[in-house]
Backbone bond lengths (Angstrom), bond angles and torsions (degrees), N, CA, C in turn:
res aa  C-N    CA-C-N  psi(-1)  N-CA   C-N-CA  omega(-1)  CA-C   N-CA-C  phi
1 M - - - 1.452 - - 1.529 108.06 -
2 T 1.342 114.77 127.29 1.461 119.23 -179.79 1.516 109.97 -88.23
3 D 1.321 115.73 171.42 1.466 120.50 177.55 1.521 111.07 -62.43
4 L 1.333 117.64 -34.27 1.467 120.92 -179.60 1.518 111.49 -66.56
5 D 1.334 118.20 -32.68 1.460 120.80 -179.75 1.521 112.13 -68.25
6 R 1.324 118.01 -20.70 1.459 121.72 -177.22 1.535 112.76 -92.97
7 L 1.326 117.57 -1.25 1.468 119.64 -179.02 1.521 110.01 -66.92
8 P 1.342 118.54 134.09 1.464 121.32 -173.42 1.532 113.79 -71.20
9 F 1.327 119.00 -23.41 1.458 119.93 -176.04 1.517 113.18 -86.59
10 L 1.311 119.48 -4.61 1.453 121.68 175.17 1.515 108.15 -93.34
11 D 1.342 116.63 116.17 1.462 119.72 -175.51 1.521 112.84 -94.04
12 G 1.292 117.77 12.35 1.459 120.17 179.27 1.510 113.10 96.72
13 H 1.330 118.10 -14.84 1.456 121.12 -179.37 1.511 112.31 -102.53
14 E 1.306 116.61 -13.64 1.457 120.72 -179.08 1.521 108.61 -108.17
15 S 1.283 115.79 146.78 1.453 119.63 175.23 1.520 107.96 -110.66
16 P 1.308 117.53 138.18 1.460 118.71 179.64 1.524 110.16 -69.79
17 A 1.308 115.33 162.56 1.458 119.93 176.88 1.527 109.07 -64.94
18 T 1.301 115.88 142.31 1.458 120.69 178.42 1.524 108.74 -82.36
19 P 1.321 118.09 167.95 1.479 119.41 -179.07 1.528 113.28 -56.51
20 N 1.348 118.33 -27.35 1.463 119.00 179.92 1.531 112.21 -88.66
21 G 1.344 117.57 4.91 1.461 120.88 175.70 1.511 114.53 94.18
22 A 1.319 119.09 -6.36 1.467 121.17 -179.58 1.522 109.43 -70.15
23 Q 1.311 116.12 139.03 1.454 120.57 179.02 1.525 109.57 -84.71
24 G 1.308 115.95 170.53 1.456 121.90 -180.00 1.516 111.61 -74.49
25 K 1.303 115.54 -158.16 1.459 123.02 -177.34 1.528 110.64 -59.34
26 P 1.329 118.51 128.80 1.464 120.22 -179.98 1.528 110.90 -72.48
27 R 1.329 115.67 159.07 1.461 120.32 176.18 1.515 110.28 -67.80
28 C 1.299 115.89 159.25 1.469 121.74 179.25 1.528 110.38 -65.24
29 R 1.302 116.40 148.41 1.465 120.31 170.65 1.526 109.32 -76.34
30 R 1.294 116.16 -36.41 1.462 122.07 176.78 1.526 107.13 -138.85
31 H 1.319 116.47 117.89 1.450 120.89 -176.68 1.521 111.38 -73.11
32 D 1.316 115.96 150.72 1.453 124.26 174.91 1.524 105.86 -110.64
33 W 1.360 116.35 92.28 1.454 121.23 -171.43 1.516 111.74 -76.82
34 Y 1.316 115.29 136.16 1.457 122.85 172.45 1.523 106.86 -150.36
35 A 1.333 116.90 120.15 1.468 122.25 -179.90 1.527 111.44 52.41
36 N 1.323 117.30 48.30 1.469 124.88 175.43 1.522 114.69 64.79
37 A 1.321 118.42 19.78 1.463 121.79 175.59 1.520 108.33 -142.04
38 C 1.330 115.97 148.50 1.458 120.83 178.32 1.526 109.12 -77.07
39 R 1.313 116.12 131.88 1.464 120.42 179.72 1.522 111.91 -68.76
40 R 1.341 116.63 -27.91 1.469 119.80 -175.69 1.521 113.42 -86.48
41 C 1.337 116.80 -48.40 1.470 118.31 -173.81 1.520 113.04 -110.87
42 G 1.330 118.16 -11.37 1.449 121.26 175.40 1.513 115.90 83.31
43 V 1.316 119.24 0.44 1.466 120.78 -179.41 1.531 108.64 -67.11
44 M 1.329 115.55 144.69 1.463 121.08 -179.11 1.527 109.92 -85.20
45 E 1.317 116.43 144.03 1.462 122.56 179.26 1.521 109.17 -72.60
46 N 1.334 116.62 134.07 1.457 122.55 -179.84 1.526 108.07 -106.42
47 P 1.346 119.85 116.05 1.468 120.97 -176.46 1.527 113.25 -61.57
48 V 1.318 118.46 -30.66 1.470 121.15 178.57 1.528 109.71 -66.78
49 T 1.317 116.47 -43.50 1.462 121.27 179.21 1.523 110.64 -66.15
50 V 1.320 116.90 -39.85 1.459 121.08 178.91 1.529 110.35 -62.41
51 R 1.332 117.07 -46.41 1.468 120.96 -180.00 1.529 110.73 -63.05
52 R 1.344 116.50 -42.56 1.461 120.11 179.13 1.525 110.81 -61.65
53 G 1.322 117.41 -42.38 1.459 121.24 178.62 1.513 112.46 -63.00
54 R 1.340 116.33 -42.83 1.475 119.81 178.50 1.518 110.98 -65.17
55 N 1.333 117.07 -42.54 1.470 120.51 178.86 1.528 110.76 -63.10
56 N 1.333 117.21 -43.42 1.462 120.43 179.50 1.519 111.44 -64.42
57 S 1.325 116.72 -39.95 1.460 120.57 179.05 1.528 110.63 -64.11
58 A 1.328 116.35 -46.15 1.466 120.52 179.28 1.527 110.85 -63.02
59 R 1.332 116.76 -39.63 1.465 121.08 179.24 1.523 110.85 -63.51
60 G 1.339 117.36 -45.19 1.459 120.91 178.75 1.519 112.21 -61.83
61 K 1.321 117.09 -41.65 1.476 120.70 178.55 1.518 111.22 -66.77
62 R 1.357 116.71 -37.13 1.463 120.21 178.46 1.528 110.94 -65.85
63 I 1.332 116.90 -43.91 1.465 120.97 178.55 1.522 109.86 -61.08
64 Q 1.332 116.95 -45.63 1.466 121.28 178.89 1.526 110.47 -57.56
65 R 1.324 116.59 -49.41 1.467 121.11 -178.16 1.528 110.89 -61.64
66 Q 1.352 117.52 -45.65 1.457 120.97 -178.86 1.521 111.88 -63.08
67 R 1.324 117.79 -42.20 1.457 121.40 -177.74 1.522 111.27 -68.53
68 I 1.315 117.60 -44.70 1.468 119.98 -178.98 1.520 110.48 -67.66
69 E 1.328 117.23 -46.02 1.459 119.74 179.30 1.520 111.22 -68.27
70 G 1.345 117.90 -28.33 1.458 121.48 176.26 1.517 112.53 -65.17
71 L 1.324 117.09 -23.18 1.463 121.57 176.43 1.520 111.61 -95.57
72 G 1.324 117.31 6.10 1.453 120.79 177.92 1.515 113.40 87.19
73 G 1.310 118.06 6.69 1.452 121.07 179.52 1.518 111.43 -87.58
74 T 1.312 115.45 174.49 1.452 122.55 177.18 1.520 108.03 -109.09
75 N 1.324 115.90 122.16 1.458 120.67 178.11 1.525 108.41 -73.11
76 L 1.330 116.55 131.96 1.457 121.07 179.99 1.519 110.03 -93.91
77 A 1.309 115.71 136.70 1.461 120.75 177.33 1.523 109.06 -79.64
78 G 1.305 116.09 157.16 1.454 120.38 175.99 1.506 112.90 88.42
79 N 1.309 114.68 -175.52 1.459 121.75 -176.90 1.516 109.32 -108.03
80 N 1.311 116.21 87.01 1.460 121.81 178.37 1.520 108.41 -95.30
81 P 1.313 118.41 125.37 1.467 119.09 -177.40 1.526 111.96 -63.31
82 N 1.333 115.86 122.02 1.468 123.26 177.08 1.520 113.55 57.44
83 L 1.317 117.65 30.90 1.463 120.65 177.92 1.521 108.94 -153.26
84 D 1.332 115.79 103.90 1.464 120.51 179.54 1.517 112.35 -102.92
85 G 1.341 117.89 -21.64 1.453 119.91 -177.80 1.515 111.42 -158.07
86 I 1.334 114.17 160.76 1.474 120.71 -178.50 1.520 108.18 -133.89
87 G 1.326 115.77 139.58 1.452 122.93 172.32 1.522 108.13 -128.93
88 E 1.315 116.19 -172.92 1.461 118.68 179.33 1.519 111.97 -70.96
89 L 1.328 117.20 -40.70 1.461 121.14 -178.70 1.516 114.01 -104.70
90 F 1.322 117.70 -23.28 1.458 120.94 -170.73 1.517 111.69 -126.02
91 R 1.333 113.92 156.36 1.461 122.66 169.51 1.515 105.81 -119.34
92 Y 1.321 117.29 141.25 1.454 121.66 -169.35 1.517 112.52 -118.63
93 E 1.312 115.38 141.56 1.457 124.23 167.19 1.517 105.40 -128.61
94 S 1.315 117.32 125.44 1.455 121.88 -175.39 1.519 109.95 -114.95
95 K 1.324 116.60 136.29 1.461 122.33 176.49 1.519 108.25 -129.04
96 S 1.316 116.00 139.20 1.459 120.78 173.47 1.518 107.33 -144.22
97 G 1.310 115.16 161.41 1.457 118.79 -176.60 1.514 109.28 78.85
98 G 1.282 116.18 -165.65 1.464 118.94 -178.86 1.512 110.48 64.88
99 S 1.297 116.13 -144.63 1.457 119.67 -177.78 1.524 109.50 -104.95
100 F 1.308 115.94 115.63 1.457 121.69 175.89 1.519 108.14 -76.73
101 P 1.334 118.70 134.93 1.470 120.45 -177.02 1.532 111.89 -74.79
102 E 1.323 115.89 88.52 1.467 121.20 -175.88 1.533 113.11 -63.51
103 R 1.324 117.13 -40.00 1.461 119.42 -177.07 1.534 111.47 -63.34
104 P 1.356 120.11 -51.37 1.469 118.18 175.83 1.527 112.73 -61.17
105 W 1.326 117.50 -33.94 1.465 119.98 178.19 1.529 110.49 -62.94
106 R 1.334 116.81 -43.80 1.470 120.35 177.16 1.519 110.98 -61.99
107 W 1.329 116.90 -42.81 1.463 120.49 178.89 1.526 110.66 -61.91
108 L 1.329 116.36 -44.47 1.466 120.43 -178.94 1.519 110.77 -63.38
109 K 1.326 116.61 -45.96 1.463 119.91 -178.38 1.527 112.04 -73.91
110 G 1.327 118.41 -14.98 1.457 122.37 177.83 1.519 113.50 -82.89
111 I 1.329 117.55 -8.45 1.466 120.63 178.94 1.522 107.91 -74.74
112 R 1.311 116.45 121.21 1.467 120.68 179.09 1.519 108.98 -83.91
113 C 1.315 114.99 123.45 1.466 120.74 -177.36 1.518 109.85 -125.22
114 P 1.338 116.88 127.43 1.465 118.42 172.26 1.527 110.01 -68.72
115 A 1.305 116.38 167.50 1.463 120.79 -178.85 1.523 110.26 -53.94
116 G 1.311 115.91 136.01 1.453 121.02 177.37 1.522 113.98 91.37
117 Q 1.315 118.35 -8.94 1.462 120.24 178.01 1.516 110.33 -109.90
118 I 1.325 115.12 155.80 1.462 121.91 -176.71 1.517 108.60 -124.23
119 G 1.324 115.90 136.67 1.456 120.61 177.65 1.519 111.76 -74.04
120 V 1.319 115.89 135.89 1.461 123.00 177.21 1.520 107.00 -128.73
121 L 1.319 116.24 124.85 1.456 121.77 178.14 1.521 108.46 -102.93
122 I 1.321 116.48 127.34 1.462 121.68 176.82 1.525 107.30 -110.59
123 I 1.325 116.33 122.71 1.462 121.82 178.53 1.523 107.08 -113.00
124 T 1.326 116.27 123.77 1.458 121.54 -176.13 1.519 110.30 -121.03
125 D 1.314 114.58 139.77 1.461 122.17 175.59 1.521 107.19 -114.09
126 T 1.320 116.58 127.96 1.466 121.11 176.19 1.513 108.00 -113.18
127 P 1.335 117.46 95.52 1.456 120.48 -172.58 1.520 115.36 -69.38
128 G 1.307 118.92 -12.98 1.458 119.79 177.14 1.512 112.19 125.89
129 P 1.345 116.38 -178.01 1.463 120.65 -177.35 1.530 111.50 -59.16
130 G 1.312 115.01 137.01 1.455 120.72 178.10 1.517 114.27 86.39
131 H 1.332 117.55 -0.83 1.461 121.18 -179.57 1.519 108.94 -125.95
132 R 1.315 116.03 134.61 1.462 120.17 177.98 1.519 110.34 -69.96
133 A 1.323 114.75 145.26 1.456 119.66 173.68 1.525 107.69 -69.34
134 R 1.312 116.27 146.99 1.464 120.42 176.85 1.513 108.28 -125.38
135 S 1.318 116.28 145.61 1.459 121.36 -175.67 1.521 110.77 -136.69
136 I 1.313 114.13 151.02 1.458 120.77 170.46 1.518 107.48 -127.25
137 V 1.320 115.64 155.78 1.454 122.54 179.06 1.519 107.74 -114.43
138 V 1.333 116.43 132.80 1.458 121.75 179.40 1.525 108.08 -115.91
139 V 1.327 115.16 126.42 1.457 122.20 178.13 1.522 106.91 -132.89
140 D 1.313 117.80 143.70 1.446 122.14 176.51 1.534 109.74 -59.49
141 Y 1.332 117.08 140.01 1.467 122.31 -177.94 1.518 111.57 -54.93
142 D 1.334 117.60 -47.77 1.471 120.65 -177.50 1.524 111.50 -63.52
143 D 1.332 117.52 -39.26 1.465 120.32 177.50 1.522 110.64 -65.56
144 W 1.334 116.89 -42.60 1.467 120.68 178.99 1.529 110.19 -61.60
145 R 1.338 115.44 -45.41 1.464 119.38 -179.84 1.527 111.09 -61.22
146 D 1.330 116.67 -42.67 1.464 119.76 -179.54 1.519 111.81 -64.77
147 L 1.328 116.97 -35.35 1.457 120.38 -178.57 1.525 114.15 -83.81
148 H 1.319 115.60 -46.81 1.459 120.01 -167.48 1.518 114.74 -123.29
149 G 1.307 117.80 2.28 1.462 118.87 -177.58 1.515 110.16 -54.58
150 E 1.303 115.87 126.54 1.450 120.28 -179.38 1.526 109.49 -68.01
151 L 1.289 116.08 149.67 1.454 119.86 177.40 1.516 109.25 -75.61
152 G 1.294 114.80 125.43 1.452 119.51 178.01 1.518 110.52 -80.65
153 P 1.323 118.65 178.32 1.456 122.03 -178.33 1.534 112.41 -65.05
154 D 1.337 118.09 -25.53 1.470 120.81 -178.67 1.531 112.33 -88.06
155 A 1.324 119.09 -6.85 1.466 121.65 -173.15 1.517 113.29 -89.13
156 A 1.282 119.66 -1.94 1.472 121.76 -176.46 1.469 113.26 -74.00
């Protein structure tokens, strides 16, 4: 038994830093829970963290459903890659949480529009010689819905 094994703050699941500074075994990317502990890394399940994760997941799904249905689309159940909803003209992928793009939002909201006009932000990337420029268009959700929202089954 080494001196490091006798340290009181090491509970057996953590490895001390090695002389070259490398840390011990990293935590799991996805825990394999059994009896409130991860089978792979041994970390104990925290009920507060579990509740927060469930609430965040439910909130994200609710936002996705509201936004897609708000445009007249049909929200798809399950985990479909790059496809959260379908409408007559459009297919939808919804993202919430993470990092909201504040800079494009400021640019979009900074466009002065007289009554009846809508601001449209065009962001273009020019990767260099031999590559086509690519662009995306950013429009406020409410403006898009007012202009192009598909008619849902109740709107007839």
